[in-house]
N, C-alpha and C positions, 0 to 999 in steps of 0.2 A: 542461669543464662549462659554459662560457658559451654561451648560445643567442641567436640573433637573435630579436627579438620577431616580426618578419615580414620578408619580402623587401622591401627598401627601394628607393624611387625608381626606378620602372620606365621613366620617360620622360625624355628629354633636357631638356625645358623646366623641370623642377624644379631643375635644377642652378644656375640663375641666381639662386636665392634666397640663395645663400651669398655672403659677401663675396668679391670677386674680387681675387686677388693676381697680380702679375706675377712671373715667375721671378727678376727682378732684385731683388725686394723681399724680401731675406733678413735675418733677425735675426742677432745675434752668435753664436748657437749652431748655426745652420742647417747649415753645411757639415760640422762635426764630427759632428752628430747623424745626418746622412744617411750619412756614411761608416761610422760605428759601427753604425748599424742594419743596413745591408747586410752588414756583417761578422758580426754576431750571427745574422742570418737564415741566413747561409751555413753555420752550424753546426747540423745537424739535432738537434733535442732533443724528438722526439715522445715523449709520455708513454703508457705507461711503457716506456722503453728506456734503454740505457746512454748514449745521446746526451745525456741530462740531466746526466750526470757531466761530459761534455765542455764543455757550456755553463757549468756551475758553475766548472770549472777556468779557463775563459777569463775569466769575470767576476772571479774571485778574482785572476787575473793582472793584469787591467786595474786593479783597485783597488790592489794592492800596488805598481804602477808609479807611483802618485801620491806625490810627495815626502813629503807629510804622513805617509803610512803607512809609508814607509821609516824615518821617525823614531819611529813608534809602531806597530811590527808587531803588537803584542798587541791592537791595536784592530781587527784583521781576524780574524774568528772563523768557522770552518767546523764544521758539525756533521752527521755522517752520520746518516741516519734509522735508528733502532733496528730491527733485524731486517728490514731491507730487502734482498731478495735481489739487487738490482742495486747496492747500495752508494751510492745517491743521497744528495745532501747539500744543505744550505742554506748560504748565504753571508751573513755579517753584517759590517757596517763601521760603526764608531762614530766620528763626528766631534764631538769635544768642543768646547764653547763656550769663549769667551775668559775667562770668569770662573768663579765657583763656582755659578752658576745650575743648578738641577736640571731645569728645564723641558725637555722632550724631545719632538721629533716623530719618530714611527716612519714611515719611508717604505718601503713594501713593494710588490713586484711579482713575478710568476712567470716562470720561465725556460723552461717547457715549452710545447709546442704540441700540437694535435691532429694526427692522421695526415694523409697526403697522398693517400690512395687516391682521393679525389674528383677529383683533377687528371687522371685518366685518362691519355691520351697525353702530357700536359704534366708528368707526375709527375717525370721526370728534371730538370726545371728549377724545381721548386717552391721550392728553397732558394737560387736565384740570381735576385735581383731583375732584373738586367739581361737575362739570357738569357730569363727568363720573359716579360718585356715584349716582347722581340723576337719570340718565338714566338706570343704573344697577338695580335700585329699581323696575323698571317695566319690567325687562328682566327675562326670565326663567333662573335660576341659579342652579348649584348643591347645595345640602343641606349645605355643609361646607362653600361654598362661600356666600350663602345667610345669614348664621349665622354670618360670619365675617362682612359682609356689615352692618347688623343691630346692631352688637355689638358696633360699634362706635370707636373701638380701631385700626382699620385697614385703611390704606390709599391706595387707588387704583389709578392706572395710569401707563403709560409706563415710566419706569425709576424710579418710586417711590421707588422700592426696589433695582433694579439693574441699576445704583446705585447712583442716584442723592441724595438720603438721605445720603449715605456715604460721598459724596462730601460735603454736608451741614454740617455734623458732623465735618469734618476736618476744614472747614472754620470757624465755630463757635468756635472751640477750638483754632484755630490760633488767632482769635481776643481776646479770653479770656486770652491766655497765653502771648500775646504781652503786656498786661497791666503790668506796673512796679511791682505791688504787687504780680503778679502771675508768674513772669519769673523764668525759671529754670537755673541751672548752665550749663547744656549741651545744645546742639543745636538741632533744629528741621528743617528738610528740607522737605517741602511739595511739592508734585508733582501731577499734574492733567494731565492725558494722554488722547489722542484720540485713535481711531481705536483699542480698545481692543476687540470689538465684531467680528471683521473680521480677521485681520492678526497680531494683537499685535504690529503693526509698531510703535505706539506711545511709548510704553515702550522700544522696541528694540532700537529706536533712542535716548531714554532718558539715556540709560546706559553710553555712552561715556560722556554725559553732566554731569551726576552724578560724574564720575571720574574727569572731569575737575573742577567742583565746589569743590570737596574734596581737590584737589591740590591748588586751588586759595584761599580757605578760611581755609585751614588746618583742614579739617573735618575728623573724624574717625567714619565711620558708624558702629554701634553696633547692630542695628536692622533695618529691613525694614517692616513696618506695613502696610498691605493692609486691607481696611475695606469693601471689596466686601462682598456681602450678604451671610449669612448662613441660614440654614433652617433645618427642621426635617429630619432625615435620615430614619425614618421608622414610621409607624402609631403609634400614642400615644407616640411619642418620647418626654420625658420631659426635655431634655437637651438643653443648649445653648453651642455652640461649639467655641473653640479656636483652631487654627491649627498652628503647628510649622513647616510647610513646605507645599509643593504642589505636586500633582500628575503631572507626565510628560507625554509626548505623542510623538510618532513617527507615521508617515504614512507609514506603511510597504507595499511596492508595488512590484508587480510581472508582468513582461512582459513575455508572453508565446508564444513560436513558435511551431507550429505543422507542419504537412505535408498535404497540401490540396489535395483533390481528388474529383472526380465526385462521386455522391451518388450511381451511378451504379457500382462502384468498391470501396465500402466503406472501405474494409479492407486494401486497398493499401495506405490509408492515416492515419494521426493521428490528431485528432481534438484538436485544441488549447483550444476551449471552454470546452471540456470534461476534459482536464487537469486542467483548471481553476476551474472547479466544484469540482474536487478532492481536490485541495488546499483550496477551500472555506470550504468544509466539515471538513477538518483537522484543520483549524485555527479559523473560525468564531464561536464566543461564546464558545470557548473551555475553560472550567474552569481550565484545567491543565496548561493553559498559564497565569493565573492570577498571577500577581506579589504580593509578600507578604513581609512585614517588620513589625516586632514586633507585630504580630497578626492582622495587618490591610491589607486587600486585596483590590486591585483595580478591576474594572470591566474587563471582558475578552475582547480579540480583537473582533472588530465588523466590518463586511464588509460594506464599504461605497460605493463602485462602482465596477461593473463588466460589461465589454463590449467586444465583439469581434471587430475586426478592419476592417470588411467588410464594404465597402461604398455603396454597392448596393445589390439587390437580385440576387442570382444565385443558381445553384444546386451543388456548391462546398462546402466542409466543411471549417470551419474557419482555416485560416493559422496563425492568430495571435490574441491574447487576452490580456487584461489589467485589473488587479484587484488591489484594495488597501484596507487596513484595518486600522481602528483607533486602535492603540495599546498603551494602557495606561501603565505607569511605576511608580512603587514606589521606588525601590532601586536597580534594576538590571542595569548592564552596558549595554549600547546600543550594544556594540561589542558582548556581550554574547547572546543577543536576536537575532542579525543577524545570528550568527552561528547556533542557534537552528532552526531558520526559514529556513536556508539553508538545514539543515539536514531533516527537514520536507518535503521540496520540493524534495530532492533527493529520499526520501522514497516514496512519493506519485507518482512521475513521474515513477519510476521503477515499482511500483505496478500497475499503470494504464497500462503500456506497457505489463506487464505480463498478466494482465486480458484480454487485447485485443487479445493476442496470444491464450489464452485459448478459447475465443469466436470464433476466426477464425478457430481453430482446430475443434471445435464443428460444425461450419458451413460447413466445408469441409466434415466432416463425414456424415452430413445429405444430402449434395448435390452431393457428389462424386467428388467435385473439388479437384485438387491436392493442398496439403498444402505446401506452401513455406514459411519458417520462415522469419520474418522481419530482415533486416540487419541494421535497424535504431540504431544509437548510441546516447543515451541520454546525455545531458550536463546540469549541473546546475552551474551557475556562480553568484557571487556577481558583483555589478557594478565595484568595484575595480578590480576584476579579468577580467572583460570584457575589461577595459581600458588597462590592461597588455597585453591581447591578441591582442589588436589593435597595441600596441607598437611593439610587435613581428613581426607584418606585415609591420612595417616601418611607421605607421601613427603617427601623433601628436594629440592624442585625446583631450588634454586640449584646444588647439586653436579651434578645431572643435566644442567642447561642447559650448564654449563661443559664437562662431558664431551662432550656432543654437538657443541658449537661447535668445540672443539679438534680432535676427530676429523674433522669435516667440512672444516674449514679445511686440515688436513694432506692431505686427499684432493683439494684444489683446487676444492671446490664453490663456486659463486657465493654471495656473502654474503646476498643476498636469499633464495635457496633454503635456506640454512642457517637463517635465521630461521623460514621456513615449516616446515622439518623439525623444529625444536625444538617448535613449536606442535603439530604433528601427533603427535609422540611423547608429549608431555604429555597431549594429549587421549586417546590410547590408554591411557596408564597411569592416568589419572584415570577411566577407563571412561565417557567422555563420548560420547554417541551423538547422531546427527542427529535432527531438524534443529537445527543450531546454527551460530552465526557467532562467530568470535573476532577481535577487533580488536587490532592491534598495530602497532609501528613497525619498519621495516627500514632498513638503511643506504642512503644517507647521511642525516645530520641536519645542517642548516645553520641555526644560530640567526639570528634577525632582530634588527636594531637600527636606531635612528635617534636624532636629537636631538629631544626632545619639547618642544613649545611650552608644555606645562603645567608643566615643570620649569624654574624661572628660570635656573639655571646653564647648562642645555643650550640653552635658547632664546637666551640671551646669546651663547653660542658660535656658534650658527647665524646670528644676526644679524651677527656679525663676519665670518663666512665670506661672507655675502651682500655685505657692504661691500667685501671684497677682490675678489670677482668683479665687482662693479659698477665698481670702480676700474680693474681690468684691462680690462674691456669698453670703458670710455671711452678708455683708452690705445690700444687696438687696434681700435676700431670693431667690436667683437663684441657679440652679444646673448646674454648668459648667462642661464640660468634655473637656480635652485638648487632641487632637489627632495629629498624625504626618502629615497627608496629607489632605490639602484642596481638596475635591473630584471633583471639577470642574476645568476646565482649566482657568488659570488666569495669570495676569501680574507678579505674584510672581515667575514665572519660570525664569525670566530674571535678577534676582538679585543674584542668587547663583546656581551653577551647581555642582552636586555631582559626575558626571562621572569622571573617571581618565583621565589623558592626553592621554594615549594610546587609550582609548575608544573614546575620542573626535576626535582623528585622524581618527579612523575607521569610525566614523559618517561622517566626512568631505569627506573621500575618497569614500563613498558609496552614496553620495547625489549629483546627477548630477547638476552642475552649482549652487551650494549653494551660492556662492559669488554673483551671479546675481539674482537668484530666491528668495532666503530667507537669505540675509546676516545677520548673527548674530555675534556680537562682543564676541565670545566665550572666547577669551583670557582675555578680559576686565571683563567679568562676573566672570570668574575663579579667576582673581586677586582681584576683589572686595569681592566676597564671603560673601555677607551680609545675615545674618540669616533672613529667611523670615517667618513672622508671619501674620496670618489673624485673625483679630478681627472685625467682620462685623455686619452690620445691620441685622435684622431678618425678614424673610418674607417667602412667598410661591408663587408657580406657576410662577416664573420668566420665561420670554420668552413666556408667554401665555397672553391671553387677560384678565385673572383674576389675573395677577400679583398684589401683595399687600404687604404692609409693616406693621409689627406689631409695632405700634408707642410707646407704653409704654416701651418696652425694648430698641428699637432703639434710642429713644429720652431721656430716663431717665438713663438706666443702661449703655449702651455702652459708652457714653461720660465719665462716671466715671471710667469704666474699662480702657479706653485709658489714662485718667489722672493718674490713679494709676500706669499704666505701664510706662508712661513718667517719673513720679516722682521716681519710683523705680530705673530706669536705668540712670536718669539724675539728681538725687537729689544733 
């Protein structure tokens, strides 16, 4: 699920803006991290496949080999995902502090990767860092990739950056901190999740387990540290980034009803596809819809799918269409976004109908046909309002929604299409005719969160993180920048939710069959409210065949940054 903001660093000259390391300049963890990362990369764990079980078994084996966990085997916990056809699992490891202190840092990373189809002829070597590097040397490469390959400081391979190296960092630090002389007074709960790259099911299912472990061992989480990869945000970017929150996401969806007609009487109908096009023009990549907090902007909404619902060729206009947008969020309430999108739909639908009347009048003037104004009455509803309309007609939409969702899921239908199918059936059964637009939410939903400067406790925590980053930067001659929002979608969405309870209710009521299609423990997330921080390995081109990890930072600096953070909050 993590996406590059853009193709980074196309030319060789930009590479010299980074601190230069020599291969002999290795920290205390470097060699162990390199060896372990290569080993973890060699275990394919593409999501969703059974390879995720293999990597979980290997990580569990690595943890149980640590002497501390030989003495405390019950501190290693595995949980298989409920109803998962592959039997994938999460792995937890609790390192208790030396005293009775309850303060706990949750350290989480994902074990899965995206597929390797993009490697083409290099696909057989995608999981072998050494073999891949050897074959890349005789492959035509962009200049920046060629430079990094020959530089010797970059590790290539699927998952090398996203994020087997991050898992390796946590495992090596877990071993280090478990030694008696390195123990902290507070607790560390390590979590390795599956299915981050597809549906985030691993982290979603981990949330109630975190709550359970907190109750069982009297843990009080003060931070949740993800070490998913970070990278440059623009060409010649000299910074290393720490994030004190993460961007959120909704999949804003529209079901559009028109009035079909034969193309020989075109003005007697209303094209659902044409209305969809108007909505797309108003929403897709609209910079006015970029959410902003404290000077940080997220990317604008992006159209991900558009289709009419005709199943065969004919000469009738489309009667129904379905579109959805990736809508990123920094700090707005989902309820406010839904209201704005509804008003956009009202505006675009009315303008389209008005424009069509003007075109029809012009046509009649040219042809001598008699102009008869349309008597079509437009409607725009949210899904919540559609359900209310169904109830007025004596229906029980809740049971009907559940029935449709379960049937479609068992048939293997895509979850987005199930959402649309639910809306379509409710419209039919409520006798709703076009022109109409129904606004709703489809899976997935990723809550947004950050540490707010307006909340004293959160601002204090953020300032402490800035201090730790600055201290580490001075020690290692690195230029850190602490920002609010991790710019890619990540598991950090599921440890804290900033939406208010009323907005959460609005999300639930406008998300068809959320409890079936994308069950989130929203109340538990809200109750835990663990501040989410991302301190990640550093690399480039993740999710592409040139994915690579910058080892000097990731294996030297990052472990020390994490140790400084742990010691600051758990000293």
